[in-house]
C-alpha positions as CSV (number, residue, x, y, z in Angstrom):
1,X,-52.0,-23.1,-1.0
2,X,-49.2,-21.7,1.1
3,X,-48.8,-18.6,3.2
4,X,-45.7,-16.8,1.9
5,X,-43.4,-15.9,4.8
6,X,-40.1,-15.0,3.2
7,X,-38.3,-14.1,-0.1
8,X,-34.5,-14.0,-0.4
9,X,-32.1,-13.0,-3.2
10,X,-28.3,-13.6,-3.2
11,X,-25.8,-10.7,-3.5
12,X,-25.3,-10.9,-7.3
13,X,-29.1,-11.3,-8.0
14,X,-28.5,-14.7,-9.7
15,X,-30.4,-16.9,-7.1
16,X,-33.8,-16.4,-5.5
17,X,-35.9,-18.4,-3.1
18,X,-39.5,-17.9,-1.9
19,X,-40.6,-19.7,1.3
20,X,-44.2,-20.6,2.3
21,X,-45.9,-22.6,5.0
22,X,-49.1,-24.5,5.2
23,X,-51.1,-26.6,7.8
24,X,-51.0,-30.3,7.0
25,X,-51.9,-33.3,9.2
26,X,-51.7,-31.2,12.4
27,X,-48.3,-29.6,11.8
28,X,-46.9,-26.7,9.9
29,X,-45.1,-27.8,6.7
30,X,-42.5,-25.6,5.0
31,X,-42.3,-25.4,1.2
32,X,-39.5,-23.5,-0.7
33,X,-38.9,-22.8,-4.3
34,X,-35.2,-22.2,-5.2
35,X,-34.6,-20.5,-8.6
36,X,-31.5,-19.9,-10.7
37,X,-31.9,-17.0,-13.0
38,X,-28.9,-17.9,-15.2
39,X,-30.2,-21.4,-15.8
40,X,-33.8,-20.5,-15.8
41,X,-34.7,-23.5,-13.6
42,X,-36.3,-23.9,-10.2
43,X,-36.3,-26.7,-7.5
44,X,-39.0,-27.4,-4.9
45,X,-37.5,-28.1,-1.4
46,X,-39.2,-28.8,1.9
47,X,-37.9,-26.0,4.1
48,X,-39.2,-23.4,6.6
49,X,-36.4,-20.8,6.4
50,X,-33.4,-20.0,4.1
51,X,-30.6,-17.6,3.5
52,X,-27.7,-16.9,1.1
53,X,-24.1,-16.2,2.2
54,X,-20.4,-16.2,1.1
55,X,-17.3,-17.6,2.8
56,X,-13.6,-17.6,2.0
57,X,-12.3,-21.2,2.3
58,X,-8.7,-21.8,3.2
59,X,-6.3,-21.3,0.2
60,X,-9.2,-20.1,-2.0
61,X,-8.5,-17.0,-4.2
62,X,-12.1,-15.9,-4.1
63,X,-15.3,-16.3,-2.0
64,X,-17.5,-19.4,-2.2
65,X,-21.2,-18.7,-2.5
66,X,-23.4,-20.9,-0.3
67,X,-27.1,-21.5,0.3
68,X,-28.4,-22.6,3.7
69,X,-31.9,-23.7,4.7
70,X,-33.6,-25.3,7.7
71,X,-36.6,-27.6,8.0
72,X,-38.5,-29.4,10.6
73,X,-40.1,-32.6,9.3
74,X,-42.2,-35.1,11.1
75,X,-39.0,-36.9,12.1
76,X,-36.9,-33.9,13.2
77,X,-35.1,-30.7,12.3
78,X,-32.2,-30.3,9.8
79,X,-29.9,-27.5,8.8
80,X,-28.3,-27.7,5.3
81,X,-25.4,-25.7,3.8
82,X,-24.7,-26.3,0.1
83,X,-22.5,-24.5,-2.5
84,X,-24.0,-22.6,-5.5
85,X,-22.2,-21.4,-8.6
86,X,-18.9,-23.2,-7.9
87,X,-15.8,-21.3,-9.1
88,X,-13.2,-23.5,-10.8
89,X,-10.3,-22.0,-9.0
90,X,-11.8,-22.6,-5.6
91,X,-11.8,-25.8,-3.6
92,X,-15.1,-27.7,-3.6
93,X,-17.3,-27.0,-0.6
94,X,-18.6,-30.2,1.0
95,X,-22.3,-30.2,1.7
96,X,-23.2,-30.0,5.3
97,X,-26.4,-31.4,7.0
98,X,-26.8,-31.3,10.8
99,X,-29.6,-31.9,13.2
100,X,-31.5,-28.9,14.6
101,X,-32.4,-29.5,18.3
102,X,-35.9,-28.7,19.4
103,X,-36.7,-29.0,23.2
104,X,-39.4,-31.6,24.1
105,X,-41.8,-28.9,25.2
106,X,-41.5,-27.2,21.8
107,X,-43.3,-30.0,19.9
108,X,-44.8,-27.7,17.3
109,X,-41.8,-25.3,17.0
110,X,-40.2,-24.8,13.5
111,X,-37.7,-22.4,11.9
112,X,-39.2,-19.1,10.8
113,X,-36.2,-17.0,9.8
114,X,-32.5,-17.3,9.0
115,X,-29.8,-14.6,8.5
116,X,-26.1,-15.1,7.6
117,X,-23.6,-12.7,9.3
118,X,-21.0,-11.9,6.7
119,X,-18.7,-10.4,9.3
120,X,-18.4,-13.6,11.4
121,X,-19.6,-16.2,8.8
122,X,-22.3,-17.4,11.3
123,X,-25.9,-18.5,10.7
124,X,-28.6,-17.0,12.9
125,X,-31.6,-19.3,12.9
126,X,-34.8,-18.1,14.7
127,X,-37.8,-20.4,15.5
128,X,-41.4,-19.6,16.0
129,X,-41.2,-20.1,19.7
130,X,-38.5,-17.5,20.0
131,X,-35.4,-19.7,20.2
132,X,-32.2,-18.6,18.5
133,X,-29.6,-21.1,17.2
134,X,-26.1,-20.0,16.2
135,X,-24.2,-22.1,13.6
136,X,-20.8,-21.8,12.0
137,X,-21.4,-21.3,8.3
138,X,-18.5,-23.4,7.0
139,X,-18.8,-26.4,9.3
140,X,-22.5,-26.1,10.3
141,X,-21.4,-26.6,13.9
142,X,-23.9,-25.5,16.5
143,X,-22.3,-23.0,18.7
144,X,-25.1,-21.7,20.9
145,X,-28.9,-22.0,21.5
146,X,-31.2,-20.1,23.8
147,X,-34.7,-18.6,24.0
148,X,-34.8,-14.8,23.3
149,X,-38.6,-14.2,23.1
150,X,-41.7,-15.7,24.5
151,X,-43.6,-14.3,21.6
152,X,-43.4,-15.4,17.9
153,X,-40.7,-13.5,16.0
154,X,-42.3,-12.9,12.6
155,X,-39.7,-11.0,10.8
156,X,-35.9,-10.5,10.9
157,X,-33.2,-8.6,9.0
158,X,-29.4,-8.3,9.2
159,X,-28.2,-5.4,11.3
160,X,-26.4,-2.5,9.7
161,X,-22.9,-3.9,10.4
162,X,-23.8,-7.4,9.1
163,X,-22.6,-8.9,12.5
164,X,-26.0,-9.8,14.0
165,X,-29.8,-9.7,13.4
166,X,-32.7,-7.5,14.2
167,X,-36.2,-9.0,14.7
168,X,-39.7,-8.0,15.6
169,X,-42.1,-10.1,17.6
170,X,-45.9,-10.1,17.8
171,X,-45.9,-7.8,20.8
172,X,-44.1,-5.2,18.6
173,X,-40.8,-5.6,20.5
174,X,-37.7,-5.0,18.5
175,X,-34.9,-7.5,19.4
176,X,-31.2,-7.2,18.4
177,X,-29.0,-10.2,18.7
178,X,-25.2,-10.3,18.0
179,X,-22.2,-12.1,19.6
180,X,-20.0,-10.7,22.3
181,X,-16.6,-10.5,20.6
182,X,-14.7,-10.6,23.8
183,X,-16.3,-13.8,25.2
184,X,-17.0,-15.8,22.0
185,X,-13.6,-17.5,21.6
186,X,-13.1,-18.2,25.3
187,X,-16.6,-19.7,25.3
188,X,-15.8,-22.0,22.4
189,X,-12.5,-23.0,24.0
190,X,-14.3,-24.3,27.1
191,X,-15.2,-27.3,24.9
192,X,-12.0,-29.0,23.6
193,X,-13.9,-30.3,20.7
194,X,-14.4,-26.7,19.5
195,X,-10.7,-25.8,19.6
196,X,-10.2,-25.9,15.8
197,X,-13.4,-24.0,15.2
198,X,-12.3,-21.3,17.8
199,X,-9.0,-20.8,16.0
200,X,-10.7,-20.5,12.6
201,X,-13.4,-18.1,13.9
202,X,-10.8,-16.0,15.7
203,X,-8.8,-15.8,12.5
204,X,-11.7,-15.2,10.2
205,X,-13.5,-12.5,12.3
206,X,-10.4,-11.1,14.0
207,X,-11.8,-12.0,17.5
208,X,-9.7,-11.9,20.6
209,X,-9.1,-14.9,22.9
210,X,-7.0,-17.2,20.8
211,X,-3.9,-15.1,20.4
212,X,-1.9,-17.2,22.9
213,X,-2.8,-20.4,21.0
214,X,-1.7,-18.9,17.7
215,X,1.5,-17.6,19.2
216,X,2.3,-21.1,20.7
217,X,1.5,-22.8,17.4
218,X,3.6,-20.4,15.5
219,X,6.6,-20.8,17.8
220,X,6.3,-24.7,17.7
221,X,6.2,-24.8,13.9
222,X,9.2,-22.4,13.6
223,X,11.2,-24.6,16.1
224,X,10.3,-27.7,14.0
225,X,11.4,-26.0,10.8
226,X,7.9,-26.3,9.4
227,X,8.1,-22.8,7.9
228,X,5.4,-23.2,5.4
229,X,2.8,-24.0,8.1
230,X,4.3,-21.3,10.4
231,X,3.7,-18.8,7.5
232,X,0.1,-19.9,7.3
233,X,-0.4,-19.5,11.1
234,X,1.1,-16.0,11.0
235,X,-1.0,-15.1,7.9
236,X,-4.2,-16.3,9.5
237,X,-3.6,-14.9,13.0
238,X,-6.6,-12.9,14.4
239,X,-6.5,-9.2,13.5
240,X,-3.1,-10.0,11.9
241,X,-1.4,-9.7,15.3
242,X,1.5,-11.9,14.1
243,X,1.8,-9.9,10.8
244,X,4.6,-7.7,12.1
245,X,8.0,-6.4,10.9
246,X,9.6,-8.8,13.4
247,X,7.9,-11.8,11.8
248,X,9.1,-10.6,8.4
249,X,12.6,-10.3,9.6
250,X,12.4,-13.7,11.2
251,X,11.2,-15.3,8.0
252,X,14.0,-13.5,6.1
253,X,16.5,-15.1,8.5
254,X,15.3,-18.7,8.0
255,X,17.4,-20.8,5.6
256,X,16.1,-21.5,2.1
257,X,15.4,-25.2,1.5
258,X,16.8,-26.6,-1.7
259,X,14.3,-26.5,-4.7
260,X,11.8,-24.3,-2.8
261,X,11.0,-20.7,-2.6
262,X,12.6,-18.7,0.2
263,X,10.5,-18.7,3.4
264,X,9.7,-15.0,3.2
265,X,8.3,-15.4,-0.3
266,X,6.2,-18.4,0.8
267,X,4.9,-16.2,3.6
268,X,4.0,-13.4,1.2
269,X,2.4,-15.9,-1.1
270,X,0.2,-17.1,1.7
271,X,-0.7,-13.6,2.6
272,X,-1.6,-12.8,-1.0
273,X,-3.8,-15.9,-1.2
274,X,-5.6,-14.6,1.9
275,X,-6.1,-11.1,0.7
276,X,-4.4,-7.7,0.8
277,X,-1.0,-7.0,2.4
278,X,-0.5,-4.2,5.0
279,X,1.8,-1.3,4.2
280,X,5.0,-2.8,5.7
281,X,4.4,-6.2,4.0
282,X,3.7,-4.4,0.7
283,X,7.0,-2.6,0.8
284,X,9.0,-5.7,1.8
285,X,7.4,-7.8,-1.0
286,X,7.8,-5.1,-3.7
287,X,11.5,-4.4,-2.9
288,X,12.9,-7.7,-4.1
289,X,10.4,-7.9,-7.0
290,X,11.7,-4.6,-8.4
291,X,15.3,-5.7,-7.9
292,X,14.5,-8.7,-10.0
293,X,13.0,-6.4,-12.6
294,X,9.6,-8.2,-12.4
295,X,7.5,-5.1,-12.6
296,X,4.6,-7.0,-14.2
297,X,3.9,-8.7,-10.8
298,X,3.6,-5.3,-9.1
299,X,1.2,-4.1,-11.8
300,X,-0.8,-7.3,-11.3
301,X,-1.0,-7.0,-7.6
302,X,-2.0,-3.3,-7.8
303,X,-4.8,-4.2,-10.3
304,X,-6.0,-6.9,-7.8
305,X,-5.8,-4.5,-4.9
306,X,-3.4,-6.8,-3.1
307,X,-1.1,-4.1,-1.9
308,X,-1.8,-1.3,0.6
309,X,-0.5,1.8,-1.1
310,X,1.6,4.3,0.9
311,X,3.9,7.2,0.3
312,X,6.9,4.9,1.2
313,X,5.8,2.3,-1.4
314,X,5.4,5.1,-4.0
315,X,8.9,6.4,-3.2
316,X,10.3,2.9,-3.6
317,X,8.6,2.3,-7.0
318,X,9.4,5.8,-8.3
319,X,13.0,5.0,-8.9
320,X,11.9,2.3,-11.4
321,X,8.6,3.6,-12.8
322,X,7.2,7.1,-12.4
323,X,3.8,6.2,-13.8
324,X,3.4,3.3,-11.4
325,X,4.5,5.4,-8.5
326,X,1.9,8.0,-9.5
327,X,-0.8,5.3,-9.4
328,X,0.3,4.4,-5.9
329,X,0.4,8.0,-4.7
330,X,-3.1,8.5,-6.0
331,X,-4.4,5.4,-4.1
332,X,-2.5,6.4,-1.0
333,X,-3.8,9.9,-1.2
334,X,-0.4,11.7,-1.2
335,X,-1.5,14.7,-3.1
336,X,1.8,16.6,-3.2
337,X,3.6,13.7,-4.8
338,X,0.7,12.8,-7.0
339,X,0.8,16.4,-8.4
340,X,4.5,16.1,-8.9
341,X,3.9,12.8,-10.7
342,X,1.4,14.3,-13.1
343,X,3.9,17.0,-13.9
344,X,6.8,14.6,-14.4
345,X,4.7,12.3,-16.7
346,X,3.4,15.2,-18.7
347,X,-0.2,14.8,-17.6
348,X,-0.5,18.6,-16.8
349,X,-4.2,18.7,-17.7
350,X,-5.0,16.4,-14.7
351,X,-3.3,18.6,-12.1
352,X,-6.0,21.2,-11.6
353,X,-9.0,18.8,-11.5
354,X,-7.1,16.5,-9.0
355,X,-6.1,19.5,-6.8
356,X,-9.7,20.6,-6.6
357,X,-11.0,17.1,-6.0
358,X,-8.4,16.3,-3.2
359,X,-8.6,19.8,-1.7
360,X,-4.8,20.1,-2.0
361,X,-3.4,23.6,-2.8
362,X,0.1,23.2,-4.2
363,X,2.6,26.1,-4.7
364,X,1.4,26.6,-8.3
365,X,4.1,29.1,-9.1
366,X,6.9,26.6,-8.1
367,X,5.0,23.8,-9.9
368,X,4.8,26.0,-13.1
369,X,8.5,26.6,-12.9
370,X,9.2,22.9,-13.0
371,X,6.7,22.3,-15.9
372,X,8.1,25.2,-17.9
373,X,11.6,23.7,-17.7
374,X,10.6,20.5,-19.3
375,X,7.7,21.6,-21.6
376,X,7.4,25.3,-22.3
377,X,4.3,25.1,-24.4
378,X,2.4,23.0,-21.8
379,X,3.7,25.4,-19.2
380,X,2.0,28.3,-21.0
381,X,-1.3,26.3,-21.2
382,X,-1.1,25.5,-17.5
383,X,-0.4,29.1,-16.6
384,X,-3.4,30.3,-18.6
385,X,-5.6,27.6,-16.9
386,X,-4.4,28.8,-13.5
387,X,-5.1,32.5,-14.3
388,X,-8.6,31.8,-15.8
389,X,-9.9,29.4,-13.1
390,X,-13.7,29.8,-12.6
391,X,-13.2,30.7,-8.9
392,X,-10.6,33.4,-9.6
393,X,-6.8,33.2,-10.4
394,X,-5.0,30.4,-8.5
395,X,-1.6,32.1,-8.9
396,X,-0.2,35.6,-8.8
397,X,0.1,36.8,-12.4
398,X,3.4,38.6,-11.7
399,X,4.9,35.4,-10.3
400,X,3.9,33.6,-13.5
401,X,5.7,36.2,-15.6
402,X,8.7,35.9,-13.3
403,X,8.8,32.2,-14.1
404,X,8.7,32.7,-17.9
405,X,11.2,35.5,-17.9
406,X,13.6,33.6,-15.7
407,X,13.7,31.0,-18.6
408,X,13.8,33.8,-21.2
409,X,10.5,32.6,-22.5
410,X,9.2,36.0,-23.8
411,X,6.8,34.5,-26.3
412,X,5.1,32.4,-23.7
413,X,5.0,35.2,-21.2
414,X,3.5,37.4,-23.9
415,X,0.8,34.9,-24.8
416,X,0.0,34.5,-21.1
417,X,-0.2,38.2,-20.3
418,X,-2.3,39.0,-23.4
419,X,-4.9,36.6,-22.1
420,X,-4.6,37.5,-18.4
421,X,-4.8,41.3,-19.1
422,X,-7.6,41.1,-21.7
423,X,-10.0,43.0,-19.5
424,X,-7.8,46.2,-19.5
425,X,-8.2,46.9,-15.7
426,X,-6.6,50.0,-14.1
427,X,-5.0,47.9,-11.3
428,X,-3.1,45.9,-13.9
429,X,-1.3,48.9,-15.4
430,X,2.1,47.8,-14.1
431,X,1.6,44.4,-15.8
432,X,0.6,46.1,-19.0
433,X,3.9,48.1,-18.7
434,X,5.8,44.9,-18.1
435,X,4.3,43.2,-21.1
436,X,5.2,46.0,-23.4
437,X,8.7,46.4,-21.9
438,X,9.7,42.8,-22.4
439,X,8.7,42.9,-26.1
440,X,10.1,46.4,-26.8
441,X,13.5,45.0,-25.6
442,X,13.2,41.5,-27.1
443,X,10.6,41.6,-29.9
444,X,9.8,45.2,-31.0
445,X,7.5,44.1,-33.8
446,X,5.3,42.3,-31.3
447,X,5.2,45.3,-29.1
448,X,4.3,47.4,-32.2
449,X,1.4,45.1,-33.0
450,X,0.1,45.2,-29.4
451,X,0.3,49.0,-29.3
452,X,-1.4,49.1,-32.7
453,X,-4.3,47.1,-31.5
454,X,-5.0,49.7,-28.8
455,X,-5.6,47.0,-26.2
456,X,-4.3,48.7,-23.1
457,X,-4.8,52.1,-21.4
458,X,-3.1,52.1,-18.1
459,X,0.6,51.4,-18.8
460,X,3.4,53.8,-17.9
461,X,3.4,55.9,-21.1
462,X,6.6,57.9,-20.6
463,X,8.5,54.7,-19.9
464,X,7.0,52.9,-22.9
465,X,7.6,56.0,-25.1
466,X,11.3,56.0,-24.2
467,X,11.6,52.2,-25.0
468,X,9.7,52.7,-28.3
469,X,12.3,55.4,-29.2
470,X,15.1,53.0,-28.3
471,X,13.5,50.3,-30.5
472,X,13.2,52.8,-33.4
473,X,9.4,52.7,-33.2
474,X,9.1,56.5,-33.5
475,X,5.4,56.6,-34.3
476,X,4.6,54.6,-31.1
477,X,7.0,56.8,-29.1
478,X,5.2,59.9,-30.3
479,X,1.7,58.4,-29.6
480,X,2.7,57.8,-26.0
481,X,4.6,61.0,-25.2
482,X,3.5,64.3,-23.7
483,X,7.1,65.5,-23.3
484,X,7.7,68.2,-26.0
485,X,11.5,67.6,-25.9
486,X,10.9,63.9,-26.6
487,X,8.3,64.8,-29.3
488,X,10.8,67.0,-31.1
489,X,13.5,64.3,-30.8
490,X,11.3,61.7,-32.6
491,X,9.3,63.8,-35.0
492,X,12.3,64.5,-37.1
493,X,12.5,60.8,-38.1
494,X,10.1,61.2,-41.0
495,X,11.8,58.4,-42.9
496,X,10.3,56.0,-40.1
497,X,6.9,57.7,-39.9
498,X,3.7,57.1,-41.9
499,X,3.1,60.4,-43.8
500,X,-0.7,60.4,-43.3
501,X,-0.3,59.6,-39.6
502,X,2.3,62.4,-39.2
503,X,0.0,64.9,-40.8
504,X,-2.9,63.8,-38.5
505,X,-0.6,63.9,-35.4
506,X,0.1,67.6,-35.9
507,X,-3.6,68.2,-35.5
508,X,-3.1,67.3,-31.7
509,X,-0.5,70.1,-31.2
510,X,-0.9,73.8,-30.2
511,X,0.3,76.5,-32.7
512,X,3.5,77.0,-30.9
513,X,4.3,73.3,-30.6
514,X,3.6,72.8,-34.3
515,X,5.9,75.7,-35.4
516,X,8.6,74.5,-33.0
517,X,8.4,70.9,-34.4
518,X,8.4,72.1,-38.0
519,X,11.4,74.2,-37.3
520,X,13.2,71.2,-35.6
521,X,12.4,69.1,-38.7
522,X,14.0,71.5,-41.0
523,X,16.9,72.3,-38.7
524,X,17.9,68.6,-38.1
525,X,17.5,67.2,-41.7
526,X,16.0,69.6,-44.2
527,X,16.7,67.2,-47.2
528,X,14.8,64.3,-45.5
529,X,12.0,66.2,-43.8
530,X,11.2,69.0,-46.4
531,X,8.4,67.1,-48.1
532,X,6.7,66.2,-44.8
533,X,7.0,69.9,-43.6
534,X,5.4,71.1,-46.9
535,X,2.5,68.6,-46.5
536,X,1.9,69.6,-42.9
537,X,2.2,73.3,-43.7
538,X,-0.3,72.9,-46.6
539,X,-2.8,71.0,-44.3
540,X,-2.6,73.5,-41.4
541,X,-1.9,76.7,-43.4
542,X,-4.9,78.6,-42.1
543,X,-4.4,77.5,-38.5
544,X,-0.7,78.3,-38.3
545,X,-0.8,81.3,-40.6
546,X,0.8,81.8,-44.0
547,X,3.2,84.5,-42.9
548,X,4.6,82.3,-40.1
549,X,5.1,79.4,-42.5
550,X,6.8,81.6,-45.1
551,X,9.1,83.0,-42.5
552,X,10.0,79.4,-41.5
553,X,10.9,78.4,-45.0
554,X,12.8,81.6,-45.6
555,X,14.7,81.1,-42.3
556,X,16.2,78.0,-43.9
557,X,16.5,79.6,-47.4
558,X,14.6,76.8,-49.0
559,X,13.1,78.1,-52.2
560,X,11.9,74.5,-52.9
561,X,9.9,74.5,-49.7
562,X,8.4,77.9,-50.4
563,X,7.6,76.9,-54.0
564,X,5.8,73.7,-53.2
565,X,4.0,75.2,-50.1
566,X,2.9,78.4,-51.8
567,X,2.0,76.5,-55.0
568,X,-0.6,74.6,-53.0
569,X,-2.4,77.7,-51.8
570,X,-1.6,80.5,-54.4
571,X,-4.6,79.7,-56.6
572,X,-6.9,80.3,-53.7
573,X,-5.1,83.2,-52.1
574,X,-5.8,86.9,-52.6
575,X,-2.8,88.0,-50.6
576,X,-0.4,89.9,-52.9
577,X,2.5,88.9,-50.7
578,X,1.7,85.2,-51.3
579,X,1.6,85.7,-55.0
580,X,4.9,87.7,-54.9
581,X,6.7,85.1,-52.8
582,X,5.5,82.3,-55.1
583,X,6.8,84.1,-58.2
584,X,10.1,84.7,-56.4
585,X,10.4,81.1,-55.4
586,X,9.4,79.8,-58.9
587,X,12.0,82.1,-60.4
588,X,14.7,80.7,-58.1
589,X,13.5,77.1,-58.9
590,X,13.8,78.0,-62.7
591,X,10.0,77.3,-63.1
592,X,9.6,80.0,-65.9
593,X,6.4,78.5,-67.2
594,X,4.8,78.8,-63.7
595,X,6.1,82.4,-63.4
596,X,4.5,83.3,-66.7
597,X,1.2,81.7,-65.7
598,X,0.9,83.6,-62.4
599,X,2.0,86.9,-64.1
600,X,-0.7,86.3,-66.8
601,X,-3.5,85.0,-64.6
602,X,-3.0,86.7,-61.2
603,X,-4.7,90.0,-60.3
604,X,-3.1,90.2,-56.9
605,X,0.7,90.5,-57.3
606,X,2.5,93.8,-57.2
607,X,4.1,94.3,-60.7
608,X,6.6,96.9,-59.4
609,X,7.8,94.7,-56.6
């Protein structure tokens, strides 16, 4: 059997390997089982340590996955790097196998751990005797070797930045190993054989130390007219130090060779193959693409995250496509323009959630004004959402009403205010007044319905009463007025008042007010108002007093009024004067049958009179 010392899984969980060691013929032998989950097959390999990693090969559109393992056999040590799961669009990775050097004094030493630094594409190999070997992942070139511990390092792991490794030895010491970025490239350049590796590593990991070499190479290629290679050098320069606006302008100025793409487009193509463009490159590439109306390319690059989105890029695209510009503003985190984009594309329902998520507080009233101009109905919905936010109104209600009224959108303003004022709060009295005002002036029937529902209590009643009178809503004018002069002015319009409501309304008045109003009704239009006066007199006869009411009818010489009023009370009255006045009024009205009935049946009238 074996003692299991390691278990590794690649980043997409498709490959696994387990490593064990056993004592055989006086040496420690490594045994490894490599397993492919997709294929469901495994392979036994002699090895002491292994690791998975990825590397981006030159000109490849995606990463290449590799498996690396190390072994010390009876004849010597080897490090292998092989490709797994080859992607069709990528170049084929050539297998690498190099010797691993063990000093003469380390006869029984063997690899115990391996880690791949994704940041630098380096292999860290640790041996039992505490030696560390550093290899380039792509070429398997040995870069460095030294002893870091006199005790066995029995476990390792990548550090948090994936640039180096952390290990623990038998004494319990924790060791951290990584490269010095400032000295790595100069160290490699000391050996002329490593010049190409130094340039590649500087480019891949963005390490300093090779900038002059890149600059020289770039200038030479430009001078030779080898623009394609110059573009590659600029694209691969460490930390992109050659990827500047000056380089772009330079490539723009180079002559286009017959039958080939322009130099600048070749340069951008190289950059796109390598990865994402920076903000300036993104703008410079997108500008000609839009001019050629090849918007589909822009959409493709955005989908592939090849462009670095910025406000300037969004502004450039907006002239051609607002929705695409909106996507760019969202990615670039330009909230004010993203919100404007939502409004312009009619995606109003996304504005509030986005504003909360991004922490951006736009001028909602101004925004609402813009929305209302293009889509009144959506504007009303948006205004309601602003007013009813769970954390309290996000906009001043009065400003919303100003927006709607400025566009003469009375219906939308009404719907908004009915919802916003539904709690009938005293502090909203001025807004209740405003709601009623706008409808009394523009849509009196709506105002009538609102007042009829008795929703509000704190509006300016004298003001609303006057507007109701102007709108010929005399009943609403009376309901909201305490001014006796105004009451007298409106109460005479019995042709516009509900008879039952009018009779009930007189129950709110004092004796003097009632008589004064009845007098006004007969004085202004006796023909129109007589029936209503008779009904009111009949209802409140006892409260007002028969004599006062008889005097009122006689004042206007209306036998008809007296006849109908007294006719309603004569059968219950024992007052001789009531009976006499009734007979007199019936006589004047030519109601001889009624005169005969009273004379026959009544015991209260004065025969002589």
